[in-house]
N, C-alpha and C positions, 0 to 999 in steps of 0.2 A: 529468420529468427523467430523461436517460438517463445512467445510472451508467456504462455502457460508454464513452461519449464523455467523461465525466469523467476516467475512469482513462487513457484515450488521451492526454489533455492533460497529466495528471500525468507520465506517462512521457515524453512530449515535452518537458516542462518548458516549457511555453507559457504564459507570464504573463498575456497579454491574455485567452485563452480561459478559463483557470482562474477568473479574476475573474467571470466570467459565471455561474458555478455557484454562488455563494455569496450569502447575505443579508449585508448589510454588517456585522451585529452577530454574525455566526457565532463560535462557539468551537471551536478545534480543539486536541485534546490528543494528545501522543504519550507514552503512558503508560510506555513502556520506558525513556525518558529523562527521565521526570517534567517535561515541558514543556507550557505552554499557550501558544497563539498567537492573535493576531488573524488575520483574513484576510489582511491585508497581510504580517504576519510569516511566516505559513505559506506564502504564495506564495513570498516571498524565500527562505525555508529550502529549499523545493522546487526552485526554480529556479536557485539558486545552487548547488547540491550539484554537485561536480565530475563531469565525465563525460557521456557520451552513452549512453542506456538503451534497452532493449527489455524487453518483458515481455508478460503475458497474465493475463486473469482467470481463475481456476480455479473460482470458485464465486460466485453471487449468490443471496441469499435476502432476500425482502421481506415484511414484515408491515406492512401499513398505511403509515405514513410512515417506517418505520425499514427500512434496508437493512443487511445484513451482506455484506460482500465480502472474498473471498480472492484475492490477487494475487501473482504471482511477478514479480519485477523483477530485472534484471542488466544490467552493462555490455556494450555490443556486442561488446567483446573476449572476453566470456564467461569472464572470470577468477574470478568469484565470483557469488553469487546471494542474494537476500533474499526473503523472504515477509512480506507485510503482510496483517493483518486489520483491516478498518475498519468501524466501527459508525457509520452515517450516519443522522442525522434530517433529513428534509425537511419544509419548510412553504411552502406557495405556490410549489412548483417549485424552491426554492433550499435549499441545504445550510444548517441553522441550528447544527447540533451534529455533530461528528466526534471519535470516539475511535479512535486507531490504535495497533497493536501491531506494530512492525517487528523483524524478527529475521534475522540472517545465516544462511544454510544452511551447516551444518557436517556433518562426518561424526560417526556415533555415537561416544561416548566409548569408550576402551579397555575400561573395566571390563564395558560391555555386550557389546562384541565378544568378550571373553575368556569371558563366561558363555555365548556362542552363543545368544543369544536375539535374536528379531526378524530381520528382513531388510530389505535396502534396497528402498525403494519403486521400482518399475519405472517411471520417469518419464522419457519421451524428451525432455522439456524442461529437464531439469537440465543447465546448460551446463558444468559443471566436472567 
C-alpha cells in the first residue's frame, strides 16, 4: 500500500480512488471530534468538506502493518492550515483501522508570547 498515494487522494477529495484503499469493514475514528465512521461515511465526510485543498506529508513512520503519518492540509487560497496525524493499520494491503487527530494551526497563545518562551517554527510551508 502506498500511503503517499492515499494522502494524495484525501487532499484531492477523490471518492473513487479513496475507496480502493480500504477494507470494506474498516473503522475510521476522528478522535478530536469523537466520531467513528464506516468507509462510506469517512469518504462522504472527506469529499463533501467544502473547498479545494493542497497539502503535503511531513513524516511517515512504519512499523510492520502500522503507519503513523503527519500531514499539513490547507485551502488553495492559503487562508488557514491544519495538521493531521493518522495512525493507520493495514492488512492485506488495505486500511482496516485509522485513528486521526486533526488540528487547526493557530498562533501561540498570548500568555506564552508574553513569557517570551519558544519561537515560531521556521516552516516555509505555513501558508498564512
